[in-house]
Structure formats: C-alpha cells, structure tokens
C-alpha positions as CSV (number, residue, x, y, z in Angstrom):
1,M,54.5,27.7,-38.8
2,N,51.5,25.3,-38.9
3,A,48.7,25.6,-36.4
4,Q,48.8,23.0,-33.7
5,I,46.0,20.6,-34.6
6,L,45.5,18.7,-31.3
7,D,49.0,17.3,-31.4
8,H,49.0,16.6,-35.1
9,S,50.8,18.7,-37.7
10,P,51.0,17.7,-41.3
11,T,54.5,16.9,-42.7
12,L,55.9,16.6,-46.2
13,P,56.4,14.7,-48.4
14,I,53.1,12.8,-48.3
15,R,53.7,9.1,-48.8
16,D,50.1,7.9,-49.0
17,H,49.5,8.8,-52.7
18,D,46.1,7.1,-53.0
19,A,44.7,9.0,-50.0
20,L,46.2,12.2,-51.4
21,R,44.7,11.8,-54.8
22,E,41.3,11.1,-53.2
23,A,41.6,14.2,-51.1
24,L,42.5,16.3,-54.1
25,E,39.4,15.1,-55.9
26,Q,37.0,15.8,-53.0
27,G,38.7,18.7,-51.3
28,D,37.4,22.3,-51.4
29,V,38.8,23.8,-54.6
30,P,39.6,27.4,-53.4
31,T,41.3,25.9,-50.4
32,L,43.4,23.6,-52.6
33,L,44.3,26.5,-54.8
34,M,45.5,28.5,-51.7
35,V,47.7,25.6,-50.6
36,L,49.3,25.4,-54.0
37,T,49.8,29.2,-54.1
38,H,51.2,29.2,-50.6
39,F,54.0,26.9,-51.8
40,E,54.5,28.1,-55.4
41,G,53.5,31.8,-55.2
42,D,52.2,31.5,-58.8
43,V,49.8,34.5,-59.0
44,A,49.2,34.0,-62.7
45,F,47.9,30.5,-62.2
46,M,45.8,31.6,-59.2
47,E,44.2,34.4,-61.2
48,R,42.9,31.9,-63.8
49,F,40.4,30.9,-61.2
50,H,39.1,34.4,-60.6
51,P,36.0,34.0,-62.8
52,Y,34.9,30.8,-61.0
53,I,35.3,31.7,-57.3
54,G,32.6,33.9,-55.7
55,S,30.4,34.4,-52.7
56,I,28.6,31.3,-51.3
57,F,25.4,33.4,-51.6
58,E,25.8,33.5,-55.4
59,E,25.3,30.7,-57.9
60,Q,28.6,28.9,-58.3
61,A,30.3,29.0,-61.6
62,V,31.5,25.7,-63.1
63,I,35.3,25.4,-63.2
64,P,36.6,23.8,-66.4
65,E,37.8,20.3,-65.9
66,E,41.1,20.9,-67.5
67,L,41.8,23.7,-65.0
68,L,40.9,21.5,-62.1
69,A,43.1,18.7,-63.4
70,E,46.0,21.0,-63.7
71,L,45.5,22.3,-60.1
72,R,45.3,18.7,-58.7
73,D,48.3,17.5,-60.7
74,R,50.5,20.4,-59.7
75,L,49.5,20.2,-56.0
76,F,50.2,16.4,-56.1
77,Q,53.7,17.1,-57.3
78,V,54.3,19.7,-54.7
79,L,53.1,17.6,-51.8
80,T,54.9,14.4,-52.8
81,Q,58.3,15.8,-53.9
82,D,61.3,14.7,-51.9
83,P,63.0,16.8,-50.6
84,P,59.8,18.9,-49.9
85,P,59.5,22.5,-51.1
86,A,60.4,25.4,-48.9
87,D,57.5,26.4,-46.7
88,E,57.7,30.1,-46.4
89,S,55.0,32.6,-45.4
90,P,53.7,34.7,-48.4
91,D,54.6,38.3,-48.4
92,E,52.0,41.0,-47.6
93,S,51.2,41.6,-51.3
94,L,50.6,37.9,-52.0
95,W,48.6,37.5,-48.8
96,R,46.2,40.1,-49.9
97,K,45.8,38.6,-53.4
98,M,45.3,35.1,-51.9
99,L,42.7,36.2,-49.4
100,S,40.7,38.1,-52.0
101,T,40.9,35.3,-54.6
102,D,39.9,32.7,-51.9
103,V,36.5,34.4,-51.3
104,G,35.9,36.1,-54.6
105,E,35.8,39.6,-53.2
106,P,38.3,42.3,-51.9
107,V,39.9,41.6,-48.5
108,E,41.8,44.6,-47.3
109,D,45.3,44.7,-45.8
110,E,43.8,45.5,-42.4
111,F,42.7,41.9,-42.0
112,I,46.1,40.3,-42.5
113,P,47.5,40.6,-38.9
114,M,44.4,39.2,-37.4
115,L,44.0,36.4,-40.0
116,K,47.6,35.2,-39.6
117,E,46.7,34.7,-35.9
118,Q,43.2,33.4,-36.4
119,M,44.0,31.0,-39.2
120,G,46.7,29.5,-37.1
121,F,49.8,30.7,-39.0
122,E,51.2,32.9,-36.3
123,P,50.1,31.7,-32.8
124,P,50.1,34.4,-30.1
125,E,53.3,34.9,-28.4
126,Q,54.0,33.4,-25.0
127,R,53.9,36.2,-22.5
128,S,56.3,34.3,-20.2
129,E,59.0,34.6,-22.8
130,R,58.7,38.4,-23.4
131,P,62.1,40.1,-22.9
132,G,62.3,42.1,-19.7
133,R,59.0,40.8,-18.5
134,R,58.4,41.0,-14.7
135,A,57.2,37.6,-13.4
136,P,53.8,37.8,-11.8
137,D,53.8,37.9,-8.0
138,P,52.8,34.4,-6.9
139,D,50.5,35.9,-4.2
140,F,48.6,37.8,-7.0
141,K,45.6,35.5,-7.5
142,V,43.2,35.5,-10.4
143,L,39.8,33.8,-10.1
144,V,37.9,32.7,-13.2
145,I,34.2,32.1,-13.1
146,G,33.1,29.3,-15.4
147,A,34.9,26.5,-17.3
148,G,33.2,26.8,-20.7
149,L,34.6,27.9,-24.0
150,T,35.9,31.3,-22.6
151,G,36.8,30.1,-19.1
152,L,39.0,27.3,-20.4
153,L,40.7,29.7,-22.8
154,A,41.4,32.1,-19.9
155,A,42.9,29.1,-18.0
156,I,45.2,28.2,-20.9
157,K,46.5,31.8,-21.2
158,L,46.9,32.4,-17.5
159,S,48.8,29.1,-17.2
160,E,51.1,30.0,-20.1
161,A,51.7,33.4,-18.5
162,R,52.4,31.7,-15.1
163,Y,49.8,33.4,-13.1
164,N,48.4,32.0,-9.9
165,F,44.7,31.3,-10.7
166,E,41.7,29.1,-10.0
167,V,38.6,28.4,-12.1
168,I,35.3,28.0,-10.3
169,E,32.8,25.8,-12.1
170,K,29.2,25.2,-10.9
171,N,28.9,21.9,-12.8
172,P,30.6,18.6,-12.2
173,E,32.4,18.8,-15.6
174,M,33.9,21.4,-18.0
175,G,32.2,22.6,-21.1
176,G,29.6,25.2,-19.9
177,T,26.9,25.5,-22.5
178,W,28.0,22.4,-24.3
179,W,27.9,20.3,-21.1
180,E,24.6,21.7,-19.9
181,N,22.6,21.5,-23.2
182,T,21.8,17.8,-24.0
183,Y,18.5,18.1,-25.7
184,P,18.1,16.0,-28.9
185,G,19.6,17.7,-31.9
186,V,21.7,20.2,-30.0
187,A,24.3,21.7,-32.3
188,V,26.5,24.7,-32.9
189,D,25.2,27.1,-35.5
190,T,28.7,28.4,-36.5
191,P,30.7,26.3,-39.1
192,S,32.8,23.6,-37.4
193,H,36.2,24.6,-38.9
194,F,35.7,28.2,-37.7
195,Y,34.2,27.6,-34.2
196,S,37.3,26.5,-32.4
197,Y,40.5,28.0,-30.8
198,S,42.8,29.5,-33.4
199,F,45.7,27.6,-31.8
200,E,43.9,24.3,-31.7
201,L,42.4,23.6,-35.1
202,N,40.6,20.3,-35.3
203,P,40.7,18.2,-38.5
204,E,38.3,15.6,-37.2
205,W,34.9,17.4,-37.3
206,S,32.4,14.8,-38.5
207,H,30.0,17.5,-39.9
208,Y,30.5,20.9,-41.4
209,T,28.3,22.2,-38.5
210,P,29.3,20.5,-35.2
211,T,26.8,18.8,-32.9
212,G,26.8,19.8,-29.3
213,P,28.3,16.5,-28.0
214,E,31.1,16.7,-30.6
215,F,32.0,20.2,-29.6
216,Q,32.0,19.2,-25.9
217,R,34.4,16.4,-26.7
218,Y,36.7,19.0,-28.5
219,L,36.7,21.2,-25.4
220,L,37.6,18.2,-23.1
221,R,40.4,17.2,-25.4
222,V,41.8,20.7,-25.3
223,A,41.4,20.8,-21.5
224,D,43.3,17.5,-21.2
225,K,46.1,18.6,-23.5
226,Y,46.7,21.7,-21.4
227,K,46.2,19.9,-18.1
228,L,43.5,22.3,-17.0
229,R,41.7,20.1,-14.5
230,Q,44.2,20.8,-11.8
231,Y,43.0,24.5,-11.8
232,V,39.3,23.8,-11.7
233,T,37.1,23.6,-8.5
234,F,33.9,21.8,-9.6
235,E,30.4,21.9,-8.2
236,T,30.9,25.3,-6.7
237,K,28.9,28.4,-7.3
238,V,30.0,32.0,-7.1
239,L,27.4,34.0,-5.2
240,G,28.9,37.4,-5.3
241,M,32.0,39.5,-4.5
242,V,32.9,42.7,-2.7
243,W,35.9,44.9,-3.5
244,D,38.1,45.7,-0.4
245,D,39.4,49.2,-0.8
246,T,42.0,48.6,1.9
247,T,43.6,45.3,0.7
248,R,42.9,46.0,-3.0
249,Q,41.3,42.6,-3.4
250,W,38.0,41.0,-4.1
251,E,36.3,39.0,-1.4
252,V,34.4,36.3,-3.3
253,E,31.6,34.3,-1.7
254,L,31.4,30.7,-2.9
255,Q,28.9,27.9,-2.2
256,D,29.4,24.1,-2.5
257,A,28.0,21.0,-0.9
258,K,29.6,21.9,2.4
259,G,28.1,25.4,2.6
260,K,29.3,28.9,2.0
261,R,32.8,30.2,2.2
262,K,34.8,33.2,1.2
263,V,38.1,33.5,-0.7
264,R,40.2,36.4,-1.8
265,A,41.3,37.2,-5.3
266,N,43.3,40.2,-6.8
267,A,41.4,39.9,-10.1
268,V,38.2,38.3,-11.2
269,I,37.4,37.1,-14.8
270,N,33.7,36.5,-15.2
271,A,33.4,33.9,-17.9
272,H,30.0,32.4,-16.9
273,G,28.5,33.3,-20.3
274,P,25.0,34.6,-21.0
275,L,23.4,31.4,-22.3
276,N,22.9,29.4,-19.1
277,R,20.3,31.2,-17.0
278,W,16.9,29.9,-18.0
279,K,13.5,29.5,-16.5
280,L,10.2,28.2,-17.8
281,P,8.1,30.7,-19.7
282,N,5.5,32.8,-17.8
283,I,2.5,31.3,-19.5
284,P,-0.8,31.2,-17.5
285,G,-1.5,27.7,-16.2
286,I,1.9,26.2,-17.0
287,G,2.0,25.0,-13.4
288,D,-1.3,23.1,-13.8
289,F,-0.1,20.8,-16.5
290,Q,0.0,17.2,-15.3
291,G,2.6,15.9,-17.7
292,P,6.3,16.5,-18.0
293,V,7.4,20.1,-18.8
294,M,11.0,20.6,-19.9
295,H,13.2,23.5,-20.9
296,T,15.8,22.7,-23.5
297,A,18.6,23.7,-21.1
298,G,17.1,21.5,-18.4
299,W,16.6,18.4,-20.5
300,D,15.4,15.2,-18.7
301,S,16.5,12.3,-20.9
302,S,14.4,9.9,-18.8
303,V,11.2,11.4,-20.3
304,A,10.1,9.2,-23.2
305,L,8.7,11.1,-26.3
306,K,8.2,8.2,-28.7
307,G,4.6,8.0,-29.8
308,K,3.6,10.9,-27.5
309,R,1.6,14.0,-28.3
310,V,4.2,16.7,-27.8
311,A,3.9,20.5,-27.7
312,M,7.0,22.6,-28.4
313,I,6.9,26.3,-27.5
314,G,9.3,28.5,-29.4
315,T,10.7,28.5,-32.9
316,A,14.2,30.0,-32.5
317,A,17.7,28.5,-32.5
318,S,17.1,25.7,-30.0
319,A,13.7,24.9,-31.3
320,V,14.7,24.3,-34.9
321,Q,17.3,21.8,-33.7
322,L,15.0,20.1,-31.1
323,G,11.9,20.0,-33.3
324,A,13.7,18.4,-36.3
325,A,15.3,15.8,-34.0
326,V,12.2,14.6,-32.2
327,A,9.5,14.9,-34.9
328,P,10.3,11.5,-36.5
329,D,9.7,9.7,-33.2
330,V,6.7,11.5,-31.6
331,G,3.1,10.7,-32.3
332,H,2.3,14.3,-33.1
333,L,4.3,17.5,-32.6
334,T,2.5,20.8,-32.3
335,V,4.8,23.8,-32.6
336,F,3.7,27.1,-31.0
337,Q,5.4,30.0,-32.7
338,R,5.5,33.2,-30.7
339,S,7.6,35.2,-33.1
340,R,9.0,34.6,-36.6
341,H,12.7,33.9,-37.2
342,W,14.7,33.8,-40.5
343,V,16.2,30.4,-41.1
344,M,19.4,30.3,-43.2
345,P,20.0,27.4,-45.6
346,N,22.4,25.1,-43.9
347,H,24.2,22.0,-45.2
348,F,24.3,19.8,-42.2
349,V,26.3,17.1,-44.0
350,E,29.1,14.9,-43.0
351,V,32.7,15.9,-43.8
352,P,33.8,13.1,-46.2
353,P,36.7,11.0,-44.9
354,A,38.9,12.2,-47.7
355,V,38.3,15.8,-46.7
356,R,39.0,15.0,-43.1
357,W,42.2,13.4,-44.3
358,A,43.1,16.6,-46.2
359,Q,42.5,18.7,-43.0
360,A,44.9,16.6,-41.1
361,N,47.6,15.8,-43.7
362,I,47.8,18.6,-46.3
363,P,49.9,21.5,-44.9
364,H,47.9,24.7,-44.6
365,Y,44.6,23.2,-45.8
366,A,43.0,23.5,-42.4
367,E,44.2,27.1,-42.0
368,W,42.9,28.3,-45.4
369,F,39.6,26.4,-45.0
370,R,39.1,28.2,-41.7
371,F,39.5,31.5,-43.5
372,R,36.7,30.8,-45.9
373,A,34.4,29.7,-43.0
374,Y,35.3,32.9,-41.1
375,W,34.6,35.1,-44.1
376,F,31.2,33.8,-45.0
377,A,30.1,33.3,-41.4
378,A,31.4,36.5,-40.0
379,D,33.1,39.7,-41.3
380,G,32.3,39.0,-44.9
381,L,28.7,39.5,-43.9
382,Y,29.2,42.9,-42.1
383,E,28.0,44.9,-45.2
384,N,24.7,43.0,-44.9
385,I,23.8,44.6,-41.6
386,K,24.6,48.2,-42.6
387,L,21.6,50.5,-43.3
388,D,21.8,52.1,-46.7
389,P,19.8,55.4,-46.4
390,E,19.4,55.4,-50.2
391,W,17.9,51.9,-50.3
392,Q,14.2,51.7,-51.0
393,S,12.3,48.7,-49.8
394,E,8.5,48.8,-50.2
395,D,7.8,46.4,-47.3
396,G,10.7,47.2,-45.1
397,T,12.1,43.7,-45.3
398,S,15.6,44.7,-46.4
399,V,18.1,47.5,-45.6
400,S,20.4,47.5,-48.6
401,A,21.1,45.9,-51.9
402,Y,23.4,43.4,-50.2
403,N,20.8,42.6,-47.5
404,E,18.2,42.1,-50.2
405,G,20.5,39.7,-52.0
406,V,20.8,37.7,-48.8
407,R,17.1,37.8,-48.3
408,Q,16.5,36.4,-51.8
409,Y,19.1,33.7,-51.1
410,V,17.2,32.7,-48.0
411,M,13.8,33.0,-49.7
412,Q,14.9,30.5,-52.4
413,N,15.2,27.9,-49.6
414,Y,11.7,28.8,-48.2
415,R,10.1,28.6,-51.7
416,E,11.7,25.3,-52.5
417,K,11.1,23.6,-49.2
418,L,7.5,25.0,-48.9
419,K,6.4,24.9,-52.5
420,D,3.5,22.6,-51.6
421,R,2.7,24.3,-48.3
422,P,1.7,28.0,-49.0
423,D,0.0,28.0,-45.6
424,L,3.3,27.5,-43.9
425,L,5.1,30.0,-46.1
426,E,2.5,32.6,-45.0
427,K,3.0,31.8,-41.3
428,L,6.8,31.5,-41.3
429,V,8.3,34.3,-43.4
430,P,9.3,37.3,-41.1
431,D,8.4,40.9,-41.9
432,Y,11.8,42.3,-40.7
433,P,15.2,42.2,-42.5
434,V,17.4,39.1,-42.5
435,F,19.8,39.4,-39.5
436,G,17.5,41.9,-37.7
437,K,17.7,39.3,-34.9
438,R,19.4,36.0,-34.5
439,I,19.5,33.8,-37.5
440,C,18.5,30.2,-37.2
441,M,19.9,27.3,-39.3
442,D,17.6,25.2,-41.4
443,I,18.8,21.8,-40.3
444,N,15.8,20.0,-41.7
445,W,13.5,22.5,-40.0
446,L,11.3,23.5,-42.9
447,D,11.1,19.9,-44.0
448,T,10.1,18.9,-40.4
449,L,7.2,21.4,-40.5
450,C,5.9,19.8,-43.6
451,R,5.6,16.4,-42.0
452,D,2.2,14.8,-41.6
453,N,2.6,14.5,-37.8
454,V,3.7,18.1,-37.3
455,S,1.4,21.2,-37.1
456,L,2.3,24.9,-36.6
457,E,0.3,27.3,-34.5
458,D,1.2,30.9,-35.1
459,N,0.8,33.1,-32.0
460,T,-2.4,31.3,-31.0
461,L,-1.5,30.1,-27.5
462,D,-3.7,31.4,-24.7
463,H,-3.1,29.3,-21.6
464,I,-2.2,25.9,-20.4
465,V,-4.5,23.4,-18.6
466,E,-3.8,20.1,-16.9
467,D,-4.0,18.0,-20.1
468,G,-3.2,20.4,-22.9
469,I,-2.9,23.9,-24.4
470,V,-5.9,26.2,-24.9
471,L,-5.8,28.4,-28.0
472,K,-7.2,32.0,-28.3
473,D,-10.3,30.7,-30.1
474,G,-11.1,28.5,-27.1
475,S,-10.2,25.2,-28.7
476,K,-7.8,22.8,-27.0
477,V,-4.7,20.9,-28.2
478,E,-4.3,17.8,-26.0
479,V,-0.7,17.0,-25.3
480,D,1.3,14.6,-23.1
481,V,4.6,16.6,-22.9
482,I,5.5,20.2,-23.2
483,L,8.9,21.2,-24.4
484,C,10.0,24.9,-23.9
485,A,12.5,26.2,-26.3
486,T,12.1,29.7,-24.9
487,G,15.6,31.0,-24.6
488,F,17.6,32.5,-21.7
489,S,17.6,35.4,-19.3
490,I,20.3,37.5,-21.0
491,S,19.6,41.1,-20.1
492,D,20.8,40.7,-16.5
493,M,24.5,40.5,-17.3
494,T,25.5,40.3,-13.6
495,G,24.2,36.7,-13.9
496,G,22.5,37.1,-10.5
497,L,25.8,37.8,-8.8
498,K,26.0,40.5,-6.1
499,I,28.9,42.6,-7.2
500,I,30.0,45.5,-4.9
501,G,32.7,47.7,-6.3
502,R,34.9,50.5,-5.1
503,G,33.3,52.7,-2.4
504,G,30.3,50.3,-2.1
505,R,29.0,50.7,-5.7
506,N,26.5,48.0,-6.6
507,L,26.7,46.9,-10.2
508,K,23.1,45.5,-10.3
509,E,21.8,48.8,-9.1
510,E,23.8,50.7,-11.6
511,W,22.8,48.5,-14.5
512,G,19.2,48.1,-13.5
513,E,17.2,45.2,-14.9
514,D,18.5,45.4,-18.5
515,D,20.8,48.4,-19.2
516,P,24.4,47.2,-18.7
517,R,27.2,49.4,-19.7
518,A,30.9,48.7,-19.8
519,Y,34.2,49.7,-21.5
520,L,34.9,47.5,-24.6
521,G,32.5,45.1,-23.1
522,V,35.3,44.0,-20.7
523,T,35.9,46.4,-17.9
524,V,33.6,48.6,-15.8
525,A,34.4,52.0,-14.1
526,G,34.3,51.6,-10.4
527,Y,35.0,47.9,-10.4
528,P,38.8,47.4,-10.3
529,N,40.3,44.2,-11.8
530,F,36.8,42.9,-12.6
531,F,36.8,41.6,-16.2
532,L,33.8,40.6,-18.2
533,T,33.6,38.3,-21.2
534,V,30.7,38.6,-23.6
535,G,29.9,41.8,-21.8
536,P,27.6,44.7,-23.0
537,N,27.9,45.4,-26.7
538,S,30.6,42.8,-27.4
539,A,28.6,39.9,-28.9
540,P,29.4,39.3,-32.6
541,N,25.7,39.3,-33.7
542,H,26.4,40.2,-37.3
543,A,27.2,36.5,-37.7
544,G,29.3,33.8,-36.0
545,G,32.5,34.5,-34.2
546,Q,32.2,34.0,-30.4
547,N,35.4,32.0,-30.5
548,I,37.3,35.0,-31.9
549,T,35.5,37.4,-29.5
550,S,36.6,35.2,-26.6
551,E,40.2,35.1,-27.8
552,T,40.3,38.9,-28.2
553,Q,38.8,39.5,-24.8
554,V,41.0,37.1,-23.0
555,H,44.0,38.6,-24.8
556,Y,42.9,42.0,-23.6
557,I,42.4,40.9,-20.0
558,L,45.9,39.3,-19.9
559,E,47.4,42.5,-21.3
560,C,45.7,44.5,-18.6
561,L,47.1,42.1,-16.0
562,E,50.6,42.4,-17.6
563,W,50.4,46.2,-17.5
564,I,49.6,46.5,-13.8
565,N,52.2,43.8,-13.1
566,Q,54.9,45.7,-15.0
567,E,54.0,48.9,-13.3
568,G,53.9,47.3,-9.8
569,M,50.3,48.4,-9.3
570,A,47.5,46.5,-7.7
571,A,44.6,47.1,-10.0
572,L,43.1,49.1,-12.8
573,E,39.7,50.3,-13.9
574,P,38.5,52.4,-16.8
575,T,37.7,56.1,-16.1
576,E,34.1,57.2,-16.2
577,E,34.9,59.5,-19.1
578,A,36.4,56.7,-21.2
579,Q,33.5,54.4,-20.5
580,E,31.0,57.1,-21.4
581,A,32.8,58.0,-24.6
582,F,33.0,54.4,-25.7
583,N,29.2,53.9,-25.2
584,V,28.4,57.1,-27.0
585,R,30.3,55.8,-30.0
586,V,28.6,52.4,-29.7
587,D,25.1,53.9,-29.6
588,E,25.9,56.2,-32.5
589,T,27.3,53.3,-34.6
590,I,24.4,51.1,-33.9
591,K,22.0,53.7,-35.3
592,G,23.4,52.8,-38.8
593,L,23.0,49.0,-38.3
594,I,20.2,46.6,-38.9
595,W,19.4,46.0,-35.2
596,S,18.0,49.6,-35.1
597,H,15.4,48.7,-37.7
598,P,11.9,49.4,-36.2
599,K,10.7,45.9,-37.0
600,A,13.8,44.2,-35.6
601,K,12.6,43.2,-32.1
602,S,14.9,40.8,-30.3
603,Y,16.7,40.0,-27.1
604,Y,19.6,42.1,-28.4
605,K,17.5,45.1,-27.2
606,N,16.5,46.1,-23.6
607,S,13.0,47.2,-22.5
608,K,13.7,50.8,-23.7
609,G,14.8,49.6,-27.2
610,R,18.5,50.1,-26.7
611,V,20.7,47.5,-28.3
612,F,22.8,46.4,-25.3
613,M,24.2,43.1,-26.5
614,S,25.5,43.4,-30.1
615,C,28.9,44.6,-30.9
616,P,28.6,47.3,-33.7
617,Y,32.0,46.6,-35.1
618,R,33.5,43.9,-37.3
619,L,35.5,41.2,-35.6
620,V,38.7,42.7,-37.1
621,D,37.9,46.1,-35.7
622,Y,37.3,44.6,-32.2
623,W,40.5,42.6,-32.6
624,Y,42.5,45.9,-33.0
625,M,40.6,47.6,-30.2
626,T,41.7,44.8,-27.8
627,R,45.4,44.6,-28.5
628,Q,46.5,46.8,-25.6
629,P,44.8,48.8,-22.9
630,A,45.0,52.6,-23.7
631,P,46.7,54.2,-20.7
632,E,44.7,57.4,-21.0
633,D,41.5,55.5,-20.6
634,Y,42.4,53.9,-17.3
635,R,43.3,54.7,-13.7
636,L,45.9,52.6,-11.9
637,I,45.4,51.7,-8.3
638,A,48.5,51.4,-6.1
639,P,49.1,48.5,-3.8
640,P,48.3,48.9,-0.1
641,R,51.9,49.4,0.9
642,A,52.1,52.5,-1.2
643,V,49.2,54.1,0.6
644,A,50.3,56.8,3.1
C-alpha cells in the first residue's frame, strides 16, 4: 500500500513519458534502484550496484554509464507498461537485501517492522476497527496541551480512535515552534523527506532541508485534511493541574482573554514541547541598551536591519541560520561566540522539479527516499556516538574510529571554506567530539563568517552599555541592534506548569530545577494519566528523528488509554520500582555514549552533569519499547464507582 501523500498517491502506468524520462535522469540512483527491485525483485541486478553505493560520509564512487542506462531503461518499461506490473510487498529476505544495498551497509532484520511503518508502506492500524474493541466512554475526556508537531499528531490519533478530546493552544494558530519562530533564515535541521509524519509524506518540499515557513504550511495542510481546528481552543494557556483522588480526574486551570477557569479531564497529554520557553540572556547591562534587543523566538519583523550595525549573541542552531540570512543586508554583523559548535556540511539546495515529480508520481520513490534520509540522519549514525574504550585520541576530539571518520568529514568542510581564514579556523573548531552536543548545519554559515562585513568575537563579551557591547579588554563595539540567539529554558520540563499529582505530590518539587525523571520519557509515578512528550531522556539527540519519537510516544499514550479502557479502569501510572529501574538502565547506557565525554558540555546535561534530555537508544529500540505498556510496570486505578 502506498503512503498517503497529502491526498495524492502515484498510479500506473505513467502516461507522461517526457516527465518520467527527466525524473529518471535526475532522480536519486539508489532510490530508483529500490523502486525497480520493488517491482521486479531482481537481486542479481541490484547487487551489481554494490560497489558504487556507500555512506554519504564517504567519497562517492562513479557508477558506469552503461549500468545507469540499463537501470533507467528497465524502470521506464516497468512504470509505463499497460497493464501495470503487480505491486507486491517484498518478502523479509528481499527487504533486508534492499535496505542494506540502499545505504551501502548492513541493516538488520530488527529494523524491518518499524521501517515498513515509517516509510509509509504499512500505515498504523485504525484502533476504532480493532475486533472486540470496547468503544471509549464519551464522558472520558482527554486534554492535549499544545498544537504543534506532536499535539496535532495526538489529535489525529485521538480522533481516529474516537476519543472525546480537546487541544489547548496558547497561540492564535497551530504549528507550535514553526508558528512562533519567524526570524530570518529559520529552518528545520533534519532532512525534509524524513521530517514529516510517516502517514503523510510530502512530495512537494522545495529544498532538501525545509524552511520554517514551509514546514508550518505542511502542518497546516495536514491539520486541514484531518479537520483538526474543531478540536482546538486557541489563545488559551494551561496554568496547571491537580489530580482529584476522589473523582479520578485532573482539574486543569486555564487562562484566556476572559480570565481564569477550570476544566476537568480524565487524561492529560502534555505536548507543549521544550523549545518555546525563552528569555533574554542574563548579561550585565542588557537592560541599559537603547536600541532594539530581540530573541530569535520573539522576533519583531518591524525592526529594520538593513545597513545597521548588528550584534548577534550566540553561534548555535538558530544563530547559524539567522546570521547567514541577515549578513548580506546589514552594515556590519559582529558575532559573539560563547561556546563552539560543530557545523555539519549541509546542502541547502532546491529539490529539482523533476525530482519533485518523481516523489509525487513514481510509486514507492518517496518511501525509499525517506529511508535513506532516515538512515543517514538518524539510526545509521548511532555507532558514531558510542564510546570505544580501545580508541586512542591524543587530543580527545573523537571517541571511536567511526566518530573520527565523521570528524574528518566535517573538518574537510572547515578547511575548504576557511582556507584563506586561519584565524577563523582557530576560533571555530571545537575541542570536543562531533555530536558531543547538538550539531548545527552549515547553511552558508562558514561562508558568512568570511564576509568583509562580518567579524567574530570568541568569548570576549563582558557587558552591555546603552550604545554597544564592551569587551573584556575594555574596548567597545558600537551597535544599533542586538540579536540574541541564546536558546531556550529546557531543563524545567514542567514548562512552568503547577502539576499536583496523587496524594498532593508536586512534580516541580520532585524534579527540582533540572533533574526530571520519568518512565520511558512518557509517564511519571504518582501522576495518573499524565502523559509527557519529549520527556526526560527521550530526545533523539544522536541525530534527527523528533518526528519518529513523537509518533512512537503518541502511539504508546494511545495504547495506555486503550488498555485502561478495555479493563474498565479509570487511570494508570508506572510503579516507582519500574520508573527507578528504567532510569538506572538509562544512566548506565549513557555512560557508554558520547554525551558523557568530559569535554561535551551542553544543555543535554543538568547542573550536576547528568544527561537528562538525550535518549540513549536508537530510534528503532525506542520504537519497540513503546509498542505496548508492560502490565508489570504499571498500577491500574479503578473508577470511583468501584471504591468501597
């Protein structure tokens, strides 16, 4: 079965032969090979490509022209024949061979079930159609906090399963991060054809890495297709919630333009995400500056930057996008680097029209292209973050042979872009291993730093005065505007909400300032029917993949709701023992990963050095962990009527 592609599924035979030939000429060769093998099952022909397909981090071999011509001719015949060929799913053996050939390295059988779902070949089942399923009680209400990537996904799945639910959104529009962040250059740093819902692939991405506005449009199109607006209450904030032990419900406090009010919900899904709580940096004198001061997440488009002297504080993910976007227009841009970040070579190029046509019109092209994006942006990189105790690195800048290979791949980009600027090379290259903290994408960033109207200050900022920034040596950089690309407050995973659980337990007090703990990053002992998304130790920081994490977590939450519904229970929560055991395993696993490296200082760690954010498992591992709740790890709570 083809993935749904925003109401467009390819059909055969293809009648537009000119468009097809152009797509075959410009399309991704490994993907075209997988399409042909999908229809023909010719393993011998596929294996002829083995010597020429490898990792994107390696120099690409040149495929003989006669072999390419044979591939294109055979695929043209398959896609244009009438009647069309049978479209049958490969068996498990062929699946494994195709996956491994497609990325030039072994892909084990364990990946196949997840990939069939995530590539769009086997969309998740409709829970409402399960045999013997007990329909949800219409009085059982689920409240979702946030209408971003994860909140909208939760709404889709709750609607399909026919639950009574409501989404509370603080903004006047859906989209979350991608509605809020409007700074110049805002973009997603995960490949376009991977960063989307598995059941809604999009053939129309304009670039191989999507811009923020384009991804926002994608979310709105999905929301319209699934008619989600009817479930969303906009411009309303959730202030907190209290669990009522008597009624087995959450009393949730809301605030809108009319004031505060309380509603009741049987379950709460917290999908507000970690990347929306920001504040200006605590730099002495920042309040004294007389010109505009803006954070990237609080962008004021009315502030003119053209010809101005601009200071940008920060050099991480948002900064590399913003700086590259505004540098051509400003009079001068002074970049203040507080810490160094690895930037990964990134090809921010347009998807050719012929390739977009292939995505939309060649059956299975979109699905197989998604797999390659997933592998090289996610689980295919997992070996890169594992510490090899036998590996010797004189300067401590790599943790394994694989990690050193990635480092050399990245350094090639630095050396090429900065060959005429040894001063910048010295200032920019980090002293910790690649992926020790969040990677940034080099979307013209290194080129931007080489511009005549751009200068880089490396950890020299002392304080701010009314007309500029004073450096540690006492000199002053006069500026008209200050831009703060200084990140978000992530460690407080309550998001400022007052959350009072069973028996009066206070989640903020239990977690403290920056030490959140949960079970699977989704449920918390003592807080019945309270479900987190992107909770403690569930972020896929070994690479991209938040879209998959969101799908796995929402799947798990729905399975928890299904379980208590089938059992006629009111709620569930993990046991203290299960939560403790999970976190012991997490902490032990993280010891063997790159984030534990002594030089890897990042927002993944709390003030005591514990990695509280990163998931220590591959996406495929986490996918298996979240298929069903383990009964032995939970306690079920009976409804009020069953209480003596």
